Structures are given as structure tokens and as C-alpha cells.
C-alpha positions in Angstrom: 18.3 167.5 0.3 20.9 169.6 2.2 20.5 167.4 5.3 20.8 164.3 3.2 24.2 165.1 1.6 25.7 167.0 4.4 27.2 163.8 5.7 29.5 163.6 2.7 31.2 166.8 4.0 32.3 165.0 7.2 35.4 162.8 6.5 35.2 161.4 10.0 37.8 160.6 12.5 40.4 157.8 12.6 38.8 154.5 13.4 40.8 151.5 14.7 41.2 150.3 11.1 42.4 153.7 10.0 44.9 153.9 12.9 46.2 150.4 12.2 46.6 151.3 8.5 48.3 154.5 9.4 50.7 152.7 11.8 51.6 150.1 9.2 52.3 152.8 6.5 54.4 154.8 8.9 56.5 151.8 9.8 57.1 150.9 6.1 58.0 154.5 5.3 60.4 154.6 8.3 62.1 151.5 7.1 62.3 153.0 3.6 63.9 156.2 4.9 66.4 154.1 6.8 67.3 152.3 3.5 67.5 155.5 1.6 69.8 157.0 4.3 72.0 153.9 3.9 72.0 154.4 0.1 72.9 158.0 0.4 75.8 157.3 2.8 77.2 154.2 1.1 76.2 154.9 -2.5 74.5 152.7 -5.1 76.8 149.8 -4.2 74.1 148.8 -1.7 71.8 148.1 -4.7 71.9 145.5 -7.4 72.6 148.1 -10.1 75.7 147.5 -12.1 77.1 147.8 -15.7 75.3 147.3 -18.0 72.1 147.1 -15.7 72.2 150.7 -14.8 68.4 150.8 -14.5 66.5 148.4 -12.2 63.5 148.4 -9.9 63.7 152.1 -9.4 63.2 152.8 -13.1 60.4 150.2 -13.3 58.7 152.0 -10.3 59.1 155.3 -12.0 57.4 154.1 -15.2 54.7 152.4 -13.2 53.9 155.5 -11.1 53.9 157.6 -14.2 51.5 155.2 -15.8 49.0 155.2 -12.9 49.1 159.0 -12.9 47.1 158.7 -16.1 44.2 157.5 -14.1 43.4 160.7 -12.4 43.3 164.0 -14.1 43.1 162.6 -17.6 40.1 160.3 -16.8 38.5 163.1 -14.7 39.1 165.6 -17.6 37.6 163.3 -20.2 34.5 162.6 -18.0 34.0 166.3 -17.4 34.5 167.2 -21.1 32.1 164.5 -22.2 29.6 165.1 -19.4 29.6 161.5 -18.2 27.4 161.9 -15.2 28.0 158.3 -13.9 31.7 159.0 -13.6 31.5 162.2 -11.5 31.6 160.5 -8.0 35.0 159.0 -8.7 36.7 162.0 -10.3 38.2 163.3 -7.1 39.6 159.9 -6.2 41.3 159.8 -9.6 42.7 163.3 -9.2 44.3 162.6 -5.9 45.9 159.4 -7.3 47.4 161.5 -10.1 49.1 163.9 -7.8 50.3 161.2 -5.4 51.7 159.0 -8.1 53.6 161.8 -9.8 55.2 162.6 -6.5 56.2 159.0 -6.0 57.5 158.8 -9.6 59.8 161.8 -9.0 60.9 160.3 -5.7 62.0 157.1 -7.5 64.1 159.2 -9.9 66.0 160.5 -6.9 66.4 157.0 -5.6 67.9 155.9 -9.0 70.3 158.9 -9.3 71.8 158.0 -6.0 72.9 161.5 -4.8 69.9 163.4 -3.6 71.0 166.9 -4.7 72.5 165.7 -7.9 69.2 165.5 -9.8 67.8 168.6 -8.1 70.8 170.7 -9.1 72.2 169.1 -12.2 69.0 169.0 -14.2 68.3 172.8 -14.1 72.0 173.6 -14.5 73.1 171.0 -17.1 69.8 169.7 -18.5 69.7 169.0 -22.3 66.7 170.0 -24.3 67.7 167.3 -26.9 67.4 164.5 -24.4 64.2 162.5 -24.0 65.1 162.4 -20.3 65.0 166.2 -20.2 61.6 166.2 -22.0 60.3 163.7 -19.4 61.4 165.9 -16.5 59.8 169.0 -18.1 56.5 167.2 -18.9 56.4 165.5 -15.4 56.7 168.9 -13.7 54.1 170.4 -16.1 51.7 167.5 -15.5 52.2 167.8 -11.8 51.4 171.5 -12.0 48.2 171.0 -14.0 47.2 168.1 -11.8 47.6 170.1 -8.6 45.8 173.0 -10.1 42.9 170.8 -11.3 42.5 169.2 -7.9 42.9 172.4 -6.0 40.3 174.4 -8.0 37.8 171.5 -8.0 38.0 171.3 -4.2 37.1 175.0 -3.5 33.3 174.7 -3.3 33.4 171.8 -1.0 36.1 173.3 1.2 34.0 176.5 1.5 31.1 174.4 3.0 33.4 172.7 5.4 34.8 176.0 6.5 31.4 176.7 8.1 31.4 173.6 10.2 33.1 173.2 13.6 36.3 171.1 13.3 39.9 171.3 14.3 40.8 172.1 10.7 38.3 175.0 10.2 41.2 177.4 10.0 42.6 175.5 7.0 39.3 175.3 5.2 38.7 179.0 5.8 42.1 179.8 4.3 41.5 177.5 1.2 38.0 178.6 0.5 39.2 182.1 -0.7 36.2 184.3 -1.4 33.8 181.5 -2.5 30.2 182.0 -1.7 28.5 179.8 -4.2 26.8 182.4 -6.4 26.1 181.9 -10.1 28.9 184.1 -11.3 31.5 182.2 -9.2 30.2 178.9 -10.4 30.4 179.9 -14.0 34.0 181.1 -13.5 34.9 177.9 -11.7 33.4 175.7 -14.4 35.1 177.7 -17.1 38.5 177.4 -15.3 38.1 173.7 -14.8 37.2 173.2 -18.5 40.3 175.1 -19.6 42.4 173.0 -17.2 40.8 169.8 -18.5 41.5 170.8 -22.1 45.2 171.5 -21.2 45.5 168.3 -19.1 44.5 165.8 -21.9 47.4 166.6 -24.3 49.8 167.0 -21.3 48.9 163.5 -20.1 49.4 162.1 -23.6 52.8 163.8 -23.9 53.8 162.6 -20.5 53.4 158.9 -21.4 54.6 159.3 -24.9 57.9 160.9 -23.8 58.4 158.2 -21.1 58.0 155.7 -23.9 60.5 157.6 -26.0 63.1 157.3 -23.3 63.2 153.6 -24.2 62.1 153.7 -27.8 64.8 156.2 -28.8 67.7 154.1 -27.3 68.9 151.9 -30.2 71.8 150.5 -28.2 69.5 148.4 -26.1 67.8 145.4 -27.7 64.0 145.5 -28.0 63.9 149.1 -26.8 64.3 150.9 -30.2 60.7 150.5 -31.4 58.3 153.0 -32.9 55.4 151.7 -30.9 56.8 152.6 -27.5 54.9 155.9 -27.3 51.4 154.5 -27.9 52.4 151.3 -26.1 53.1 153.3 -22.9 49.9 155.4 -23.3 47.6 152.3 -23.5 49.5 150.7 -20.6 49.1 153.9 -18.6 45.4 153.9 -19.2 45.1 150.2 -18.2 47.2 150.6 -15.0 45.6 153.9 -13.9 42.0 152.7 -14.4 42.7 149.5 -12.5 43.9 151.5 -9.5 41.0 153.9 -9.7 38.6 150.9 -9.7 40.3 149.3 -6.7 40.5 152.6 -4.7 36.9 153.5 -5.5 35.7 150.1 -4.3 37.6 150.5 -1.0 36.3 154.0 -0.4 32.7 152.9 -1.3 32.9 150.1 1.2 34.6 152.1 3.9 32.3 155.2 3.7 29.1 153.3 2.7 28.8 155.2 -0.6 26.8 152.5 -2.4 24.0 154.9 -3.4 26.4 157.5 -4.8 28.8 155.0 -6.4 26.5 152.3 -7.6 27.4 149.0 -9.3 26.6 150.5 -12.7 29.6 152.8 -12.3 31.9 149.9 -11.8 30.4 148.0 -14.7 30.9 151.0 -17.0 34.5 151.2 -15.8 34.8 147.5 -16.5 33.9 148.2 -20.1 36.6 150.8 -20.4 39.0 148.5 -18.7 38.2 145.8 -21.3 38.9 148.2 -24.2 42.3 149.0 -22.7 43.1 145.4 -22.0 42.4 144.4 -25.6 44.5 147.3 -26.8 47.4 146.4 -24.6 47.3 142.7 -25.7 47.4 143.9 -29.3 50.5 145.9 -28.6 52.1 142.9 -26.8 51.4 140.8 -29.8 52.8 143.4 -32.2 55.9 143.8 -30.1 56.6 140.0 -29.9 55.7 139.3 -33.5 58.1 142.1 -34.8 61.0 140.8 -32.7 60.4 137.1 -33.5 59.7 137.6 -37.3 62.6 140.0 -37.9 64.9 137.6 -36.0 67.6 140.1 -35.2 70.0 138.0 -33.1 70.3 140.5 -30.2 66.5 141.0 -30.0 65.9 137.2 -30.3 68.1 136.6 -27.3 66.1 139.1 -25.2 62.8 137.6 -26.4 63.9 134.1 -25.5 65.2 135.3 -22.1 61.7 136.7 -21.4 59.5 134.0 -22.9 61.5 130.8 -22.3 64.4 131.8 -20.0 64.8 133.0 -16.4 62.2 135.7 -16.7 59.6 133.5 -18.5 57.5 132.9 -15.3 57.0 136.7 -15.1 56.1 137.0 -18.7 53.6 134.2 -18.7 52.1 135.6 -15.4 51.5 139.0 -17.1 50.0 137.4 -20.2 47.8 135.0 -18.2 46.5 137.9 -16.0 45.6 140.1 -18.9 44.0 137.3 -21.0 41.9 136.0 -18.1 40.8 139.5 -17.2 39.9 140.1 -20.9 37.9 136.9 -21.2 35.9 137.5 -17.9 35.1 141.1 -18.9 34.1 140.1 -22.5 31.2 138.0 -21.2 28.3 140.3 -20.1 27.0 137.8 -17.6 30.4 137.7 -15.8 30.9 141.4 -15.9 29.6 142.2 -12.4 30.7 144.6 -9.8 32.8 142.1 -7.9 34.3 140.7 -11.1 35.4 144.1 -12.3 37.2 144.7 -9.0 38.8 141.2 -9.0 40.0 141.7 -12.6 41.4 145.1 -11.7 43.2 143.6 -8.7 44.7 140.9 -11.1 45.8 143.4 -13.7 47.4 146.1 -11.5 50.3 143.9 -10.1 50.8 142.3 -13.6 51.3 145.8 -15.1 54.0 146.5 -12.5 55.7 143.2 -13.4 55.4 144.2 -17.1 57.4 147.4 -16.3 60.2 145.3 -14.9 60.1 143.2 -18.0 60.4 146.3 -20.2 63.4 147.6 -18.3 65.6 144.6 -17.3 65.9 142.0 -20.1 67.3 144.4 -22.7 69.9 145.8 -20.2 71.0 142.3 -19.0 71.8 141.5 -22.7 73.3 144.9 -23.4 76.8 144.4 -24.9 77.3 147.5 -27.0 80.0 148.7 -24.5 81.9 145.6 -23.6 84.7 147.4 -21.9 82.6 148.9 -19.1 80.2 146.1 -18.2 80.3 143.1 -16.0 81.7 139.9 -17.4 78.4 138.0 -16.6 75.7 140.6 -16.6 73.0 140.0 -14.0 70.7 141.9 -11.7 69.4 140.9 -8.3 67.5 143.6 -6.3 68.7 144.1 -2.8 66.7 144.7 0.4 67.4 148.4 0.0 65.6 148.5 -3.4 62.7 146.4 -2.0 62.3 148.7 1.0 62.4 151.9 -1.1 59.8 150.3 -3.5 57.6 149.4 -0.5 58.1 152.9 0.9 56.9 154.4 -2.4 53.7 152.5 -2.5 53.2 153.2 1.2 53.7 156.9 0.5 51.0 156.9 -2.1 48.7 155.1 0.2 49.5 157.6 3.0 48.6 160.5 0.7 45.3 158.9 -0.1 44.5 158.1 3.5 45.3 161.6 4.8 43.3 163.2 2.0 40.1 161.3 2.7 40.5 162.2 6.4 40.8 165.9 5.6 38.6 166.5 2.6 35.4 165.2 1.1 36.2 162.1 -1.0 33.3 163.0 -3.4 33.0 166.1 -5.5 29.8 166.9 -3.6 29.1 170.1 -5.4 29.2 168.3 -8.8 27.1 165.3 -7.7 24.4 167.1 -5.7 24.8 170.7 -6.7 26.4 173.8 -5.3 25.5 174.7 -1.8 25.7 178.4 -0.8 27.9 179.0 2.2 26.6 180.2 5.5 29.7 182.1 6.6 31.5 185.0 5.1 35.0 184.5 3.6 37.9 185.5 5.8 40.4 186.2 3.0 40.7 188.8 0.3 42.1 186.3 -2.2 39.5 185.9 -4.9 38.7 182.8 -7.0 39.7 184.8 -10.1 43.1 185.4 -8.5 43.5 181.7 -7.8 42.6 180.7 -11.4 44.9 183.5 -12.7 47.7 182.1 -10.5 47.4 178.6 -11.9 47.1 179.8 -15.5 50.1 182.1 -15.1 52.2 179.2 -13.8 51.2 177.1 -16.8 52.0 179.9 -19.3 55.3 180.7 -17.7 56.3 177.1 -17.6 55.5 176.9 -21.3 57.6 180.0 -21.9 60.4 178.5 -19.9 60.6 175.5 -22.2 60.4 177.7 -25.3 63.3 179.9 -24.1 65.3 176.7 -23.2 64.8 175.3 -26.7 65.6 178.7 -28.3 68.8 179.1 -26.3 69.9 175.7 -27.3 69.3 176.4 -31.0 71.1 179.7 -30.7 74.2 178.5 -28.9 74.4 174.9 -30.2 74.0 175.9 -33.9 73.5 173.3 -36.5 73.9 170.4 -34.0 71.0 171.6 -31.9 68.5 169.4 -33.7 70.5 166.2 -33.0 68.7 164.2 -30.4 71.1 162.8 -27.8 74.0 163.0 -30.2 76.4 160.3 -29.0 78.9 158.9 -31.5 80.9 155.7 -30.7 84.4 155.8 -32.1 87.2 153.2 -31.7 89.2 155.4 -29.4 86.7 157.9 -27.9 83.1 158.8 -27.2 82.1 162.1 -28.7 79.2 163.8 -27.1 77.5 167.0 -28.3 78.6 169.8 -25.9 76.4 172.9 -25.4 77.9 176.0 -23.9 77.2 176.5 -20.3 75.4 179.7 -20.9 72.6 177.8 -22.7 71.8 175.9 -19.6 72.8 177.8 -16.4 70.5 180.6 -17.4 67.6 178.2 -17.1 68.0 178.0 -13.4 66.9 181.6 -13.0 63.9 180.9 -15.3 63.0 178.0 -13.1 62.7 180.3 -10.1 60.4 182.5 -12.2 58.1 179.6 -12.8 57.9 178.8 -9.1 57.1 182.5 -8.3 54.6 183.1 -11.1 51.6 181.6 -9.3 52.4 183.3 -6.0 52.8 186.7 -7.7 49.6 186.4 -9.6 47.7 185.6 -6.3 49.3 188.6 -4.5 48.6 191.2 -7.2 45.3 190.1 -8.7 42.8 191.7 -6.3 39.4 190.6 -5.3 36.6 191.7 -7.6 32.9 192.2 -6.9 
């Protein structure tokens, strides 16, 4: 058996197709960097953003990348907790997508803010615990931390095997294997750690997408945004988008690496059944959203609805609806629910879900007239080439992360699919598996403490107004905003440094055992 599955430890070199793909991705990213440099030097005037359309394609990209991050660690965690054997071969693919998409989501926030260091410095210095935007930043960092930890820990057994093979990256594998040998005690510790991370990841993923939905749902000034269903609406949309990307990526990897025996058609058919459930759920939320707006007939909301369904954006709306309905019908019929059909329907759903994010962000802002003195006379929004290049660069960045990963590490969790293989070489580092797990757990605990201290300091210094979420009052002559003393926020910068150092300190001071 060892000879049979050793081939899965060899990612292989770059073929002509891989080199061509790499070249295209680098060109797209280079163009995106040029566009970003232009935006940094000339400001957001080079984009189509204006008043009142202060959010555009960048925010749609952010929501989309956040949504596809649901694919990875969440789906992988559920499959591990429920012991779904058929889903094990795709868990690593899903985990890498999570990490890559979260990085691209954070990058699009930097695009949207305009000034590169503004978000990096202002958020820890002047962040508001009352703001859903602040919650989103916290949960995004927390989700990225747990996702990286989950991927890192799950890789260790396979990296240890690769460390014993001759390659140009043997030094890297030897460093990342830690003291892994493959004995029963280490396996038990590893599985226990992964189970804890899986249990933590599921609620964090739910919080991530709920809070992203609340950014819109809690904003009553924008028509059609202030809706109680935004939280669950974003969760089901994230599951749908993320699973679609996992299916497409898994199909490409299966074809490229000839993994038909390891990832059989049955795996895709089962994923297709899950996709069908999410499709029907998302269509239900679309119906509930549209029915509520049309039946209540609030004038501002009706204008936005007509703009989306019968106005300039109607082709996009009907495209989204047609894509989701056709995919649902095909997957509902067992005879049509084949391997190729599941991939085709996923390919139809994924771009439609990106367009849906655009439809969530733009129509309400274009008809936003709550602040008539600071908006354009004729609100409109047309993305510029800068926005399109940065969008293309974001997708190319995610593709580049996936490409480099599959060339450096096993694309399958070999130790989970075929069993743990004992290593033939001795570890070259004194860092133990227990220290690594302790480092990740310490980082998670200190991050939680960071948020708790932030909230407590706000309550102490802001007093009775601390419970007011995003307290902004419009008056005839002034705009009054809840002001929190600087002490309640600047101290958070030091705590943020503690979070960054927690994992490093744990690894340095927890010594190797046994």
C-alpha cells in the first residue's frame, strides 16, 4: 500500500500548462499592482466611487471572498466532526480556499479604504466595538487565525513524510514537520487538536458571515438593507458560493493529477446534493426578500426593487435568478445529477453569486437620498478600469495561492485517506507537536481576551452610551456621533501586539516532551 500511495506525496514540477497559468496570473497581478499604485498616488478619484455610492465593486468583492471562505474550514470541520469518509479527499482543497479567500477579502478592504496604512493604523487605534464593521474585522482576523491553524496542523503528518524525500524544499519540510514521527500518541494528540479546532471553527464561520450580513442589515438609512434576514441570508449564500468553488477546484485538481480513484464521481454527486439544499435555501431567501419589499410597498424600497427587477440592473437580477433556478431543476432530477452536471451547475452558480453581491451593494446606494447635501445630483456608479484590474488581481491572487500550494504540498490529506505513515528520518527540530498546538490555542485564547478587554474598556469609559450600536443622530444643524475617549481604543494597539506574539511565545517556551 505504501508504494501505491507514495505518488500522492509528490506534487510534481511545473508543466507547460502550469508555467502558462503562472505567467498569466503574474501578468494579471502585475497589472493590478500598477492600478493599485495609481489609486494610492491619485486617490479614489480614479474609481467610480462617489457620494452616495461610497461602496462599489470592492465591497462586493469583499463580501464574495468572505462568502467563499465558508467553503473551506467550515465544510472540512463538519465533514471531520460527522466522520463523512467520502468527503475527506477534498478537505485540504477546501481549507486552502478558506485561507486564500480571507486574504483576498482583507485586501479588498484596503482597496476600498484608499489609503493603504489608514485601515492598518486607524482600526487598532480608533476602532469602535459598537460598530458592525469593527465586529467584522475582529471575526475576520479570528477566522483567518483558526483557518491557518487548522490547515497548518492538518498538514504536519504529510509534511513529515515529504521531509524524508529528496527535493529542493526538503529543508522547508524538515522545518515544518516539527517532532512528528507518526506514533499513536502523536496521532491521538493531533486528532484531538484538530477536533478542538473544528469545534471552534464552526461557530466562528457562522459569526463571520452573520456579522458581514449585519453590516448591511443594521444600516436603516439605505433602502432594502435594513432587514432582519441579512444574517442567515449571508450564511446560506456563503455556503452556496463556497461549495460551488470547492466543487470546481476539486474537479480541476482531479483532472490535473489523475485522482479519479481517490475522488470518485460519488463524491461530486454527494456534493451536488448539498449544493441543491443550499440552492433551494437561497432561492427561498430571495423570495422572502422580494416579497417583503413588494408587499410592504415602502416607496424607497419599491424604487430599489424596480431598479433591480425592471430597471437598468434587471438583466443582472434575471441572470442570477435564471442561473439558480436552472441549477436547482437540474440537480433535483436524479437522472440528471451526474458528475459533469454537478460541475457545470457549480460553474453556473459561482459567477451568479458574485453578481448577486453587486446587486446587494449597489442599487440601495444609488437610491440613497438620506443625506441630500453631500451626494451627487444624479447618483450613478460606473466602475473604472482600476476597479476591474484590482478585481481581476484579487481572483488571480487566490488562483496563485492555490497553484503554489499544490506544487509545494500534497493536495490530498494522505494520512487521513490512506492512514498515517511512520517517518523514516529523525526530526531535526526541538519544537514539539504539543508546542505547536499550544501556540495556536494560545493565539485563539488571547484573541478572545483581546476582544473581551476591548468591550470592557468601552463599557467603562463610554458609560451608559456604550450599548448604543453605531450611535449616529441626524439633526437639522449637526450630526452627533458617540465619542469614546481615546484611552478606550489606543490601549488596544498594545493588546494587538500581544495577540501576534502569543503563538510565538508558546512555541518558544513549551518544550519537547517524550
